[in-house]
N, C-alpha and C positions, 0 to 999 in steps of 0.2 A: 195328455197321455198319448193320443193318436199321433200327434205331431212328433213326439220323441221316438216312438216305435218306428215310424215311417222313415226315419233318417237312415236306418241300417237294414231295412227289410222291405220287400214288396208289400204294399198295403193296399188292399181293395176293400172299399166300403160300399155296401149295398143298402140303400135307404128307400123308404116309402116317400112318395111325392109330397105328403103333408108335412114333412119335416125338413124340406130342402133349405129353408131359411136358416136352420141351425148349423148347416155344414158348408155354406157357400164360401166361407173365408178360409177353409182348409187349404194348405199348400198344394200346388199342382202335382207334386210327387205322389200324392194319395189319389189312386184311381177310384173314381166314383161313378156308380151307375144307379139309376132310379127305376123303381117299379111302382105301379099304382097301389098295391097293397102287400104287406108282409104280415105273417102271423107269429113271428118270433125273431130271434137274432142269436148271435153267438160270436165266438172267437175260435179260429182254427190256427193252431201253431204246430211247430215241429214236434213238441212233446205231448200234445194233448188237444182236447177240444172242449169248449163250453157251449152248450146249447140252451137257449131260453125260448120256451114255447108259451104263447098266450093260450090260456084255457078259460074262456068266459072273461071275467074281469080280473082273474088271477094269472100268475105265471108259474110254470114248472121249469126247473133248471136241472141240467145234467152235466157232470164233468166226467171225462173218460180219457184214459191213456191207451185204450185198446186200439190196435191198428185197424180192426174191422170197423169200429165206430168212427174213427178218424176218416177212413176211406169213404164211408157213407156220407159223412158231413161234407167232405170235399166234393164228392160227386153231386150231391144235392145243391150245394152252393154254386158250383160251376154251371149247372143247368139254369139256375135262377139268373146268374150273372150273364150268361150268353143270351138270355131272352130280355134282358133289361136295357133300358135306354141310356146311352152315354150322357153323363152330366156335362152340359155346356157351360163353361166358365166365362 
């Protein structure tokens, strides 16, 4: 799925260090950065955002099309992205 989406859109993937072995074969058009730890994940698109947050051993998810929530998600992701290490292929 990530490979198909990345053909026509900018795709940035932020991963935790412990799962690098799962993403090492993705095509170079997918921009990848690595952090030591992440507590959740999600997808940010033009029409909405999905956030997945780890809570103990469970996960909480949120979907929103509100511009305010999308802006918060983009700002937070960009802060994490800027502080992350570029994945060396």
